C-alpha positions as CSV (number, residue, x, y, z in Angstrom):
1,M,-11.3,-17.8,-21.3
2,F,-9.0,-16.3,-18.6
3,E,-11.9,-16.2,-16.1
4,K,-12.6,-20.0,-16.6
5,M,-8.9,-20.8,-16.2
6,A,-8.6,-18.7,-13.1
7,A,-11.7,-20.2,-11.6
8,A,-10.5,-23.8,-12.3
9,A,-7.1,-23.0,-10.7
10,R,-8.9,-21.7,-7.6
11,E,-11.1,-24.8,-7.3
12,E,-7.9,-26.9,-7.6
13,G,-6.4,-24.8,-4.8
14,N,-9.5,-25.4,-2.7
15,T,-9.1,-29.2,-3.2
16,F,-5.5,-29.1,-2.1
17,F,-6.3,-26.9,0.8
18,K,-9.0,-29.3,2.1
19,A,-6.5,-32.1,1.8
20,K,-4.1,-30.0,3.8
21,E,-1.6,-30.0,0.9
22,T,-0.7,-26.4,1.7
23,D,2.2,-25.8,-0.7
24,K,0.2,-27.2,-3.7
25,A,-2.7,-25.1,-2.7
26,I,-0.5,-22.0,-2.7
27,E,0.8,-22.9,-6.2
28,A,-2.8,-23.2,-7.5
29,Y,-4.0,-20.0,-6.0
30,T,-0.9,-18.2,-7.3
31,K,-1.6,-19.5,-10.8
32,A,-5.2,-18.2,-10.5
33,I,-4.1,-14.8,-9.5
34,E,-1.5,-14.5,-12.3
35,V,-4.1,-15.5,-14.9
36,D,-6.7,-13.0,-13.8
37,P,-5.1,-10.6,-11.3
38,T,-7.8,-7.9,-10.8
39,S,-11.0,-10.0,-10.5
40,D,-13.2,-11.1,-7.6
41,N,-11.7,-14.5,-8.2
42,A,-8.2,-13.1,-7.5
43,A,-9.5,-11.5,-4.3
44,L,-10.8,-14.9,-3.1
45,C,-7.5,-16.5,-4.0
46,Y,-5.6,-13.9,-2.1
47,S,-7.8,-14.6,0.9
48,N,-7.4,-18.4,0.5
49,R,-3.7,-18.1,0.0
50,S,-3.6,-16.0,3.2
51,A,-5.2,-18.9,5.0
52,C,-2.5,-21.2,3.6
53,Y,0.2,-18.9,5.1
54,Q,-1.7,-19.0,8.4
55,M,-1.3,-22.8,8.4
56,K,2.4,-22.3,7.7
57,K,2.5,-19.6,10.4
58,D,4.0,-17.2,7.9
59,W,2.3,-14.1,9.4
60,V,4.0,-11.5,7.1
61,K,2.8,-13.2,3.9
62,M,-0.5,-13.9,5.5
63,A,-0.9,-10.1,6.2
64,S,0.3,-9.2,2.7
65,D,-2.2,-11.5,0.9
66,A,-5.0,-10.3,3.2
67,T,-4.2,-6.7,2.3
68,S,-4.2,-7.5,-1.5
69,C,-7.5,-9.2,-1.0
70,I,-9.3,-6.2,0.5
71,K,-7.8,-3.8,-2.0
72,L,-9.6,-5.8,-4.7
73,K,-12.7,-6.4,-2.6
74,P,-13.1,-3.7,0.1
75,T,-16.4,-5.3,1.4
76,F,-15.0,-8.8,1.9
77,A,-15.0,-9.2,5.7
78,K,-12.8,-12.3,5.8
79,G,-9.9,-10.4,4.2
80,Y,-9.9,-7.9,7.2
81,T,-10.2,-10.6,9.8
82,R,-7.3,-12.4,8.4
83,L,-5.3,-9.2,8.2
84,A,-6.1,-8.5,11.8
85,L,-5.1,-12.0,12.9
86,A,-1.8,-11.8,11.0
87,L,-1.0,-8.4,12.6
88,H,-1.9,-9.7,16.1
89,K,0.4,-12.7,15.6
90,Q,3.2,-10.2,14.9
91,R,2.2,-8.4,18.1
92,K,1.1,-5.4,16.1
93,F,-1.8,-4.8,18.4
94,M,-2.7,-1.2,17.5
95,E,-2.5,-2.0,13.8
96,S,-4.8,-5.0,14.2
97,V,-7.4,-2.9,16.0
98,K,-7.0,-0.1,13.5
99,A,-7.4,-2.4,10.5
100,L,-10.8,-3.5,11.8
101,K,-11.9,0.0,12.7
102,E,-11.0,1.1,9.2
103,A,-12.9,-1.9,7.8
104,L,-16.1,-0.8,9.5
105,A,-15.7,2.7,8.1
106,V,-15.7,1.4,4.5
107,P,-19.1,2.0,2.8
108,G,-21.1,-1.2,2.9
109,N,-19.3,-2.6,6.0
110,E,-20.8,-0.3,8.6
111,G,-23.2,-2.9,10.1
112,N,-21.1,-6.0,9.4
113,E,-21.5,-8.2,12.5
114,E,-18.4,-10.4,11.6
115,L,-16.2,-7.3,11.6
116,K,-17.8,-5.9,14.8
117,K,-17.2,-9.2,16.5
118,A,-13.6,-9.4,15.2
119,L,-12.9,-5.9,16.5
120,E,-14.1,-6.8,20.0
121,E,-12.0,-10.0,19.9
122,S,-9.0,-8.0,18.8
123,K,-9.4,-5.6,21.7
124,A,-9.8,-8.5,24.1
125,K,-6.6,-10.2,22.8
126,F,-4.8,-6.9,23.3
127,E,-6.1,-6.7,26.9
128,K,-5.2,-10.4,27.5
129,Y,-1.6,-9.7,26.3
130,V,-1.3,-6.8,28.6
131,R,-2.6,-8.8,31.5
132,E,-0.2,-11.7,30.8
133,Q,2.7,-9.3,30.5
134,S,1.7,-7.8,33.8
135,E,1.5,-11.2,35.5
136,N,4.8,-12.4,34.0
137,S,6.6,-9.3,35.3
138,G,5.0,-9.6,38.7
139,S,3.4,-6.2,38.2
140,S,0.2,-5.0,39.9
141,D,-2.9,-3.9,38.1
142,A,-1.7,-0.3,38.7
143,N,1.3,-1.0,36.4
144,K,-0.8,-2.2,33.5
145,G,-0.9,1.3,32.3
146,E,2.9,1.4,32.0
147,I,2.8,-1.8,29.9
148,I,0.1,-0.3,27.6
149,N,2.1,2.9,27.3
150,S,5.2,0.9,26.4
151,I,3.3,-0.9,23.6
152,L,1.9,2.4,22.4
153,T,5.3,4.0,22.5
154,Q,6.7,1.2,20.3
155,E,3.7,1.7,17.9
156,Y,4.4,5.4,17.9
157,Q,8.0,4.8,16.9
158,K,7.1,2.5,14.0
159,I,4.5,5.1,12.7
160,A,7.0,7.9,13.2
161,E,9.6,6.1,11.0
162,K,6.9,5.6,8.4
163,Y,6.0,9.3,8.6
164,T,9.7,10.3,8.1
165,K,10.1,8.0,5.1
166,T,6.8,9.3,3.5
167,R,7.8,12.9,4.1
168,R,11.2,12.2,2.4
169,S,9.5,10.5,-0.6
170,L,7.1,13.5,-0.8
171,G,10.0,15.9,-0.9
172,E,11.8,13.9,-3.6
173,T,8.6,13.8,-5.7
174,E,8.1,17.6,-5.4
175,M,11.7,18.1,-6.5
176,Q,11.2,15.8,-9.5
177,L,8.0,17.7,-10.3
178,Q,9.9,21.0,-10.2
179,Q,12.6,19.6,-12.5
180,S,10.0,18.2,-14.9
181,S,8.2,21.5,-15.0
182,T,11.4,23.3,-15.9
183,E,12.2,20.8,-18.6
184,K,8.7,21.2,-20.1
185,K,9.0,25.0,-20.1
186,Q,12.4,24.7,-21.9
187,A,11.0,22.3,-24.5
188,E,7.9,24.6,-25.1
189,L,10.2,27.6,-25.5
190,T,12.5,25.9,-27.9
191,L,9.5,24.5,-29.8
192,R,8.0,28.0,-30.1
193,E,11.3,29.4,-31.5
194,C,11.7,26.5,-33.9
195,K,8.3,27.1,-35.4
196,T,9.4,30.5,-36.6
197,L,12.2,28.9,-38.7
198,D,12.0,27.6,-42.2
199,P,11.0,23.9,-41.8
200,N,13.4,23.0,-44.7
201,S,16.5,24.6,-43.1
202,N,18.9,22.9,-40.7
203,V,19.7,23.5,-37.1
204,Y,22.1,22.1,-34.5
205,R,21.1,20.2,-31.4
206,S,23.4,20.2,-28.4
207,V,24.0,16.8,-26.9
208,G,26.5,17.3,-24.1
209,K,29.5,18.9,-25.6
210,V,28.7,17.8,-29.1
211,Y,26.4,19.5,-31.6
212,I,24.5,17.3,-34.0
213,R,23.1,18.6,-37.3
214,S,19.4,18.1,-37.9
215,S,16.5,19.5,-39.9
216,V,14.0,21.9,-38.4
217,K,11.2,19.5,-39.2
218,K,12.9,16.6,-37.4
219,E,13.6,18.8,-34.3
220,L,10.0,20.0,-34.2
221,E,8.9,16.3,-34.1
222,N,11.5,15.6,-31.3
223,L,10.4,18.6,-29.3
224,E,6.7,17.6,-29.6
225,K,7.6,14.2,-28.2
226,E,9.7,15.6,-25.4
227,S,6.8,17.9,-24.4
228,Q,4.4,15.0,-24.5
229,K,6.7,12.8,-22.4
230,A,7.1,15.7,-19.9
231,D,3.3,15.9,-19.6
232,E,3.1,12.2,-18.9
233,R,6.0,12.3,-16.4
234,M,4.3,15.2,-14.6
235,E,1.0,13.4,-14.5
236,G,2.6,10.4,-12.9
237,L,4.5,12.5,-10.4
238,L,1.3,14.4,-9.4
239,K,-0.4,11.1,-8.7
240,K,2.6,10.0,-6.5
241,K,2.4,13.3,-4.7
242,E,-1.3,12.8,-4.0
243,V,-0.6,9.3,-2.6
244,F,2.2,10.5,-0.4
245,T,0.2,13.5,0.8
246,R,-2.7,11.1,1.8
247,Q,-0.2,8.8,3.6
248,M,1.3,11.8,5.4
249,K,-2.2,12.9,6.7
250,A,-3.0,9.3,7.7
251,T,0.2,8.9,9.7
252,E,-0.2,12.3,11.3
253,S,-3.7,11.2,12.4
254,E,-2.3,7.9,13.8
255,L,0.5,9.8,15.7
256,Q,-2.0,12.2,17.2
257,E,-4.3,9.3,18.3
258,I,-1.4,7.4,20.0
259,T,-0.1,10.5,21.6
260,K,-3.6,11.1,23.2
261,S,-3.7,7.5,24.3
262,I,-0.3,7.8,26.0
263,R,-1.2,11.0,27.7
264,S,-4.5,9.7,29.0
265,G,-2.7,6.5,30.3
266,R,-4.8,4.1,28.2
């Protein structure tokens, strides 16, 4: 049912797009995505909506939708080419080239001619930009290296900021993990002690500065729930830590690559 509704909304969006009714097309594609957000149909709608934002020259939203598209469908070349174009329009030249290089490294994309062509075009656009900047500033060919280094330095600063934020997030996550681990140990220790008591007797639970009377049976149930919640919380934090760790490694690699480029004068 949902699949048919989503497909119908996408077709409606296509009709509006062909008629150059961009806003109506965006509404239709958005509806299709909301109805069935993780399907191939949603991936196509993200791609098509990205094309709509291209017509509106909204490069940020164009890049965002292209990114959502390739997350759902990693072998969809059009998603990468749209992402690369949107990044180029924002003068994020290194990111544009990097996106296409990463696309060709995805299993199933290695020999994709559309992506290879897009990568060469992206490199050519970068070179053209450098040439134009050189001509506009009255610089000679010898100074093109300085322009490239200036762009690389700007890219380095952006990635360095991202690295700092990711490292901070990783540190906060590790602190939360440590706190959750301590809470879990406390709950398990209290649970073990409570199990030695008569289940029909009463105990007092400390809530801030107040002590609340409760039965041992009730407290055993509460402690079991607390222990389970602690497990779930730690599982979620471990996944976050894994994501942040991967991001740290990726940004470190990018920083090293740009540093080499700057030192070699490329």
